[in-house]
C-alpha positions as CSV (number, residue, x, y, z in Angstrom):
1,M,0.2,0.3,0.0
2,K,2.8,2.4,0.9
3,K,4.2,1.7,-3.2
4,L,0.2,2.7,-4.4
5,A,0.6,6.0,-2.0
6,R,3.8,6.9,-3.8
7,L,2.5,5.7,-7.1
8,V,-0.7,8.0,-6.4
9,S,1.6,11.4,-4.6
10,A,3.5,10.5,-8.2
11,S,0.9,11.1,-10.2
12,A,-0.3,14.0,-8.2
13,L,2.7,16.1,-8.5
14,A,3.4,15.3,-12.6
15,L,-0.1,16.5,-13.0
16,G,0.7,19.5,-10.6
17,L,-2.6,18.8,-8.4
18,A,-1.5,20.1,-5.3
19,A,-5.2,20.1,-3.0
20,P,-8.4,20.0,-4.3
21,A,-10.3,22.8,-5.9
22,T,-12.4,24.9,-4.5
23,A,-16.3,23.6,-5.1
24,A,-18.1,25.7,-8.1
25,A,-20.6,25.1,-10.4
26,A,-18.8,23.7,-13.4
27,E,-19.7,25.1,-17.3
28,H,-19.3,21.4,-19.0
29,T,-18.7,18.2,-17.4
30,L,-18.2,14.5,-18.6
31,R,-19.4,11.2,-17.3
32,L,-17.1,8.6,-16.9
33,A,-17.6,5.5,-16.2
34,T,-15.1,2.5,-14.9
35,L,-15.4,-1.1,-13.7
36,A,-12.4,-0.4,-11.2
37,P,-12.7,0.4,-7.8
38,K,-12.3,4.2,-6.7
39,N,-9.4,2.6,-4.1
40,S,-7.6,0.1,-6.8
41,S,-4.6,1.1,-8.9
42,W,-6.1,2.2,-11.4
43,G,-9.1,3.8,-9.1
44,K,-6.5,5.9,-7.3
45,I,-5.4,7.0,-10.9
46,Y,-8.1,7.9,-12.3
47,D,-9.3,10.1,-9.1
48,V,-6.4,12.4,-9.5
49,W,-6.8,12.9,-13.0
50,S,-10.3,14.0,-12.5
51,K,-9.1,16.2,-9.6
52,A,-6.3,17.8,-11.5
53,V,-8.7,18.7,-14.6
54,T,-11.2,20.2,-12.1
55,K,-8.0,22.3,-10.9
56,K,-6.2,23.5,-13.9
57,T,-9.9,24.5,-15.4
58,D,-10.6,26.7,-12.3
59,G,-14.0,24.3,-11.7
60,R,-14.8,25.1,-15.2
61,L,-14.4,21.4,-16.6
62,E,-15.5,18.6,-14.2
63,M,-15.1,14.5,-14.3
64,Q,-17.9,13.0,-12.7
65,M,-16.3,9.4,-12.0
66,F,-18.6,6.6,-11.9
67,Y,-16.3,3.8,-10.0
68,N,-17.0,-0.1,-9.7
69,G,-19.1,-0.7,-12.3
70,V,-21.8,0.9,-11.2
71,Q,-23.1,2.2,-14.1
72,G,-23.1,-1.8,-15.5
73,N,-20.2,-3.9,-17.3
74,E,-17.8,-2.6,-20.1
75,D,-21.4,-3.7,-22.9
76,A,-23.3,-1.4,-20.9
77,M,-21.4,1.3,-20.6
78,V,-20.6,1.3,-24.4
79,S,-24.0,1.3,-25.1
80,K,-24.5,4.3,-22.7
81,M,-22.2,6.1,-24.0
82,R,-23.9,6.0,-27.6
83,T,-27.0,6.5,-26.1
84,G,-25.6,9.9,-24.3
85,Q,-25.9,8.8,-20.9
86,L,-22.1,8.7,-20.7
87,D,-19.6,10.8,-22.1
88,G,-16.5,8.2,-21.9
89,A,-14.8,5.0,-20.1
90,A,-11.9,3.3,-18.9
91,I,-12.7,-0.2,-20.4
92,T,-10.3,-3.0,-21.6
93,S,-9.6,-4.4,-24.7
94,L,-13.3,-6.5,-24.6
95,G,-15.4,-3.2,-24.0
96,L,-12.8,-1.6,-26.5
97,S,-13.4,-4.5,-29.1
98,L,-17.5,-3.9,-29.1
99,I,-17.2,-0.1,-31.0
100,H,-14.4,-1.9,-33.1
101,K,-13.5,-5.6,-33.3
102,S,-9.9,-5.1,-34.5
103,V,-8.9,-4.2,-31.1
104,L,-8.4,-7.5,-30.4
105,V,-5.7,-8.7,-32.7
106,L,-3.3,-6.3,-30.5
107,Q,-3.8,-9.6,-27.6
108,L,-3.7,-12.8,-29.9
109,P,-2.6,-15.5,-27.1
110,G,0.4,-17.3,-27.7
111,V,1.3,-14.8,-29.9
112,V,1.5,-11.3,-27.6
113,Q,2.9,-12.2,-24.4
114,T,5.2,-9.8,-22.9
115,W,5.0,-6.0,-22.7
116,D,7.7,-5.6,-25.4
117,Q,6.0,-7.7,-27.9
118,L,2.8,-5.7,-27.3
119,D,4.8,-2.3,-27.8
120,Q,6.1,-3.4,-31.0
121,I,2.6,-4.8,-32.2
122,R,0.5,-1.3,-30.5
123,K,3.3,0.8,-32.6
124,E,3.0,-0.9,-36.1
125,L,-1.0,-1.3,-35.8
126,G,-2.5,1.2,-33.4
127,G,-2.6,4.2,-35.5
128,E,-5.1,1.8,-38.2
129,V,-7.2,0.5,-34.9
130,D,-7.2,4.1,-33.7
131,A,-8.8,5.2,-36.7
132,G,-11.1,2.4,-36.8
133,I,-12.4,3.7,-33.0
134,R,-12.2,7.3,-34.9
135,A,-14.8,5.7,-37.4
136,A,-17.0,4.5,-35.2
137,G,-17.4,8.0,-33.4
138,F,-15.3,7.2,-30.5
139,N,-11.7,8.6,-29.3
140,V,-9.5,7.0,-27.2
141,V,-7.7,9.8,-25.5
142,G,-5.2,7.1,-23.7
143,W,-4.2,3.4,-24.3
144,G,-3.4,2.1,-20.8
145,D,-2.6,-2.0,-19.5
146,V,-4.1,-4.2,-17.8
147,G,-1.5,-7.5,-16.8
148,L,0.0,-10.0,-17.9
149,V,-2.5,-12.5,-18.0
150,R,-2.0,-16.1,-16.3
151,Q,-4.4,-18.9,-15.0
152,F,-5.9,-19.2,-12.0
153,S,-7.7,-22.2,-10.7
154,K,-8.8,-23.8,-7.5
155,G,-8.1,-27.8,-6.8
156,F,-6.2,-28.7,-9.3
157,E,-3.2,-27.6,-11.2
158,V,-3.2,-26.8,-15.2
159,H,-0.2,-28.0,-17.2
160,V,-1.3,-29.1,-20.3
161,P,-4.7,-28.3,-22.2
162,A,-6.3,-31.7,-21.4
163,D,-6.1,-30.9,-17.7
164,V,-8.9,-28.4,-18.1
165,K,-11.4,-31.3,-19.2
166,G,-14.3,-31.3,-16.9
167,H,-13.6,-28.0,-15.5
168,H,-15.8,-24.7,-15.4
169,P,-13.2,-22.0,-16.5
170,A,-15.1,-18.4,-16.5
171,V,-15.4,-17.1,-20.4
172,W,-15.8,-13.3,-20.9
173,R,-19.3,-12.4,-22.2
174,N,-19.2,-10.8,-25.8
175,E,-14.9,-12.4,-26.1
176,P,-14.4,-15.1,-28.9
177,M,-11.2,-16.7,-27.8
178,G,-12.3,-18.4,-24.7
179,P,-15.2,-20.4,-26.0
180,A,-13.0,-20.9,-29.2
181,V,-10.1,-22.3,-26.9
182,Y,-12.3,-24.7,-24.3
183,S,-14.7,-26.3,-27.4
184,T,-11.6,-27.0,-29.3
185,I,-10.2,-28.9,-25.9
186,G,-13.3,-30.7,-25.7
187,N,-15.3,-31.7,-22.7
188,V,-15.3,-28.3,-21.1
189,V,-17.7,-26.7,-19.3
190,P,-17.2,-22.7,-19.6
191,V,-19.0,-20.0,-17.5
192,P,-19.8,-17.0,-19.1
193,V,-19.2,-14.1,-17.3
194,D,-18.4,-10.3,-16.4
195,A,-15.9,-8.6,-14.4
196,M,-18.5,-7.8,-11.8
197,E,-19.8,-11.7,-11.8
198,V,-16.5,-13.4,-11.3
199,L,-16.5,-12.9,-7.4
200,P,-19.5,-14.3,-6.0
201,T,-19.6,-16.3,-9.2
202,L,-16.3,-18.0,-7.1
203,R,-18.0,-17.7,-4.1
204,S,-20.4,-20.2,-5.3
205,G,-18.0,-22.2,-6.6
206,S,-19.7,-22.4,-10.2
207,I,-16.2,-21.5,-12.0
208,D,-12.5,-23.1,-10.9
209,M,-10.4,-21.6,-13.0
210,I,-9.8,-18.3,-14.8
211,N,-7.5,-16.0,-17.1
212,A,-6.7,-13.1,-15.3
213,P,-4.1,-10.8,-14.8
214,A,-2.5,-10.7,-11.2
215,L,-3.6,-7.2,-10.3
216,A,-6.9,-7.5,-11.3
217,A,-7.5,-10.9,-9.7
218,E,-5.7,-9.2,-6.2
219,Q,-7.6,-5.9,-6.5
220,L,-11.5,-7.2,-7.7
221,Q,-10.8,-9.7,-4.7
222,W,-10.8,-13.2,-6.7
223,T,-7.3,-14.8,-5.1
224,P,-8.7,-15.7,-1.8
225,Y,-11.1,-18.4,-3.6
226,L,-8.0,-19.5,-6.2
227,D,-5.0,-21.7,-4.9
228,H,-2.8,-22.2,-8.4
229,V,-1.2,-20.1,-10.4
230,T,0.6,-20.6,-13.9
231,D,4.1,-19.1,-14.3
232,Q,3.2,-18.9,-18.4
233,V,2.0,-15.6,-19.7
234,T,-1.0,-16.9,-22.3
235,V,-1.1,-13.0,-23.5
236,T,-0.8,-9.2,-22.2
237,A,-4.0,-7.2,-21.6
238,V,-4.8,-4.0,-22.5
239,G,-7.2,-1.6,-22.1
240,G,-7.8,2.6,-22.9
241,L,-9.7,5.6,-21.9
242,V,-12.7,6.2,-24.6
243,F,-14.9,8.9,-25.0
244,R,-17.5,9.8,-27.7
245,Q,-15.7,12.4,-30.3
246,D,-19.4,14.6,-30.0
247,A,-19.0,14.8,-26.1
248,L,-15.1,16.0,-26.6
249,D,-16.3,18.6,-29.5
250,K,-19.0,20.4,-27.1
251,V,-16.0,21.1,-24.9
252,P,-14.8,24.8,-25.5
253,A,-11.2,25.4,-27.1
254,D,-9.5,26.4,-24.0
255,L,-11.3,23.4,-21.8
256,K,-10.1,21.0,-24.1
257,A,-6.7,21.8,-24.8
258,T,-6.4,21.5,-20.4
259,F,-8.1,18.5,-20.7
260,E,-5.8,17.2,-22.8
261,E,-2.9,17.9,-21.6
262,L,-3.9,16.3,-18.5
263,Q,-4.4,13.4,-20.2
264,K,-0.9,13.2,-21.9
265,K,1.0,13.6,-18.6
266,A,-1.5,11.2,-16.8
267,S,-0.6,8.8,-19.5
268,A,3.4,9.6,-19.5
269,A,3.1,9.7,-15.1
270,Q,1.5,6.2,-14.6
271,L,3.9,4.9,-17.6
272,G,4.8,1.2,-16.9
273,R,3.4,1.9,-13.5
274,I,0.6,-0.6,-14.0
275,R,2.9,-3.2,-15.3
276,K,5.2,-2.8,-12.3
277,L,2.3,-3.1,-9.5
278,D,1.2,-6.3,-12.1
279,A,4.1,-8.0,-11.5
280,E,4.5,-7.0,-7.7
281,A,0.8,-8.5,-7.3
282,Y,1.8,-11.5,-9.1
283,E,5.2,-12.0,-6.7
284,R,2.6,-11.7,-3.5
285,T,0.4,-14.7,-5.4
286,T,3.5,-17.0,-5.4
287,T,3.8,-16.6,-2.0
288,K,0.1,-17.6,-1.7
289,M,-0.6,-20.0,-3.7
290,K,1.2,-23.2,-5.5
291,V,3.2,-21.9,-8.7
292,V,2.8,-24.5,-11.6
293,H,5.6,-24.4,-13.8
294,I,4.7,-25.5,-17.3
295,S,7.7,-27.0,-19.2
296,D,8.8,-26.5,-22.9
297,A,7.0,-29.5,-23.8
298,E,3.8,-28.2,-22.3
299,K,4.3,-24.7,-23.7
300,E,4.4,-26.5,-27.2
301,Q,1.0,-28.0,-26.6
302,W,-0.8,-25.1,-25.5
303,A,0.7,-23.2,-28.8
304,D,-0.6,-25.8,-31.1
305,L,-3.7,-25.2,-29.6
306,L,-3.6,-21.2,-29.5
307,R,-2.3,-21.4,-33.3
308,K,-5.5,-23.6,-33.5
309,V,-7.9,-21.1,-32.5
310,V,-6.5,-18.0,-34.1
311,T,-6.5,-19.8,-37.4
312,R,-10.3,-20.7,-36.7
313,L,-10.9,-17.0,-35.4
314,A,-9.5,-15.3,-38.7
315,H,-11.8,-17.1,-40.5
316,G,-14.6,-14.7,-39.9
317,T,-14.3,-13.5,-36.4
318,Y,-11.0,-11.6,-36.8
319,D,-9.8,-9.6,-39.4
320,K,-7.8,-11.8,-41.6
321,D,-5.3,-9.6,-43.2
322,L,-4.7,-8.0,-39.1
323,V,-4.2,-11.1,-37.6
324,N,-1.1,-11.9,-40.3
325,R,0.4,-8.9,-39.7
326,V,0.5,-9.4,-35.8
327,L,1.8,-12.9,-36.9
328,K,4.3,-11.5,-39.3
329,L,5.7,-9.3,-36.6
330,R,6.1,-12.4,-34.0
331,G,7.6,-14.2,-36.8
332,H,4.5,-16.5,-36.7
333,K,3.5,-18.8,-39.9
334,P,0.8,-16.8,-41.8
335,V,-2.6,-18.0,-41.9
336,E,-4.1,-19.6,-44.9
């Protein structure tokens, strides 16, 4: 917690936020939702940033924050942005894919497994993904990281795909990869969930496996209900701060300039910090759970499975050309 406090203090200093702005009626308000709890690593950073916007605009522009999924899950947030009930949302790639499906090619499991690999892919394809999101009437004002995804389980070890047979892994609603993986393995009973449903589903024992970053699992209080974690990263999870373009267009030019300046500073201030916090969270989980070490031969089994799934999804679900560009950047054989 001391490290998190230092992170927030550093973010506050970077944004020039010495004290909260005095209360004043805002001329313009941007309504922003997130699944993150206010006291989470992400929530604390958003809180500092939103206060900085109010302070630096002398109270003329206010960020109205809705934490902890009170505006619904990410599909509900996207829907509310489309209908004008929300102006923006801090969402994962899954939520962003509901705006522009090709976002998901930035994190192909078994292909993009390290931050350096993600940085390479995002540098090469990020502009096209941004353009697709803008074409849908939205604007990602800042990309962010969620964490390195690992397999967590309860009561059993996962070494190879066959170890999942007979179990009940969580799969994210509206996300095509998980169901495709488990249907390819066979004899698996996946349970569709949204992020806010994971905790009660774990408590009830309805799921016994989940793929998630350690930081998210820790801060959303999932880890007490899990007892195994693999040392293999399956994919890098990303997200972004997205707004309806027409909501931003309504903000006066001077306020918008201040907003954009502070957002750039906020992105710079937290650069690498979520990655660091995620690494630290994983280290903590290794002291509380049994670490399942995946051998090279076992990694090959996962690689073969994920290759089949990526090929399958490239024929109709994902943009095949974009998938092949990612595969080429990573030195993989293209999908025919």
